[in-house]
N, C-alpha and C positions, 0 to 999 in steps of 0.2 A: 525107711528107718533100718539101720543095722540093729544087731541086737543091743547096744547100749549107747547109741547116739544117732544125730541125723548129720547127715552129709549133703553138701549142696557143690555141684561143680559150676564154677564160674570161669567164662572165657574172658580174661581182659581184654579192653578196648583201646585202641590206639589213643584216645583222647585222655585216657586215664594215665597215660605215660608222662613223667615229667621231664624237665631238662635235664635230668640225670641219668636219663636212660631206663629208670624203673617206674613202677606204678607207684604215684603219689601217696604218702602216708595217710593223706584225708581220705583216699578211696577205701581202703580196706577196712575202716570202723563200718563204713556203707553197706559192704560186703557181708559184714557180720550182722548187721542188722536185720539184712533179708533173710538170711540163714537163720534167725532165731523166729521166721514166721510161725514153724511147727510148734514152738515153744508157746507162742501167742495162742496158737488154735486151742491148746489144751486148756486154757481159761476162758476164751472166748471163739467157739468153734466155727461162727459166721465170719470172723473178722469184722462185726459190725461197732465203727467207730463211736455210734451213738452207745453202745452199752461198754465202751472201754475199760478193762479193770486192772490194767498193767502203768505202772510209772517206773521210769529208771532213777535210781537211787544214786549211781556210783558207775563207773567206767575206767578201767586201765587197759593199757595196752603195750605190750614190749614187740619191737620190730627185733628178729633174729636173725635175718637175712633180705636181701632185696627179692623182690616180686618183679618179674619182667611182663611184657609184653610177648603175645606168641605161643603161651603154652599155658593149659588150663589150671586152675586152681581150684584145690578140693579145700573147702571149708567144714570143718568138724566141730559139732555143737552139741554139748552135754550139760547135764546138771551136776555142778561139784557140791553144792549145799543148799539145805533146804532149811528154813527157820520158820516161826510162827506164821508170820506175813511176808517175810521176804525170802528170796533165794537166789543163788548165784549161777551165773550161767559162763560156761568156759568154753572157749573157741580157738581155734587152729586154724592157720591157712598153710597149706601145703603144696609146693608148685616144685614136679620133677622129683619128688622123695626128700625134699629139704623143706622143713617147719621155717615158713618165713615172718609169721607173726602168732603170738598169742594174747588173747584179753580175756579179762574176767568183767562181767557186768552183774550189776546187782540191779534186780527189779522187785517191786513191791505190790502185793496184790492190793487194789486203792478202789476206794469210793470216791470218784471225782464230785459227786453233789455231796456228801459229806465232809470232804476234804481230810481223810483219815484212811489209814491203813486197814485192812481185812484179813482175818485168819484164813490160812490156806485150807481148805476143807479135805477131808481124808480120802476123798475120790482122787481129787487133782494131786494130794500129796503122794497117792501110789503111782500115778501116773508119771510123776516127775521122778520118782524114785526108781524107774525102769530105765531112766536116761542116766546111769551111771558113769559113763566115760568108756574111752577106749581099752581094751583088754590089752594091759602091759605086760 
């Protein structure tokens, strides 16, 4: 982890390349989900699915430049907003110094047995606050 965000390097696979010669737009959201794993561990350190306590409430993505096969992609992940029971994760993909996509995902701390949201406790809130994003 860097000072204020998580980073994951992904090597695009040939089979992720579409007929237009770039990484298909359905692939990058999957990469972003993989890069959220350290955020998941803040809520569920063992990533125990029987104790899962997050649910996706929304996801938006903007593709800003094509991503190509043959060069690594850096995925940057940080927390852009924390509410009472929900928070927003912002992610960007970068290839060869060019931002290729940016997404915001809203996650809710959730109790699946009671089917309701849960307040984010102070310890978790503090951990999330450390992930404030890139130093601009």
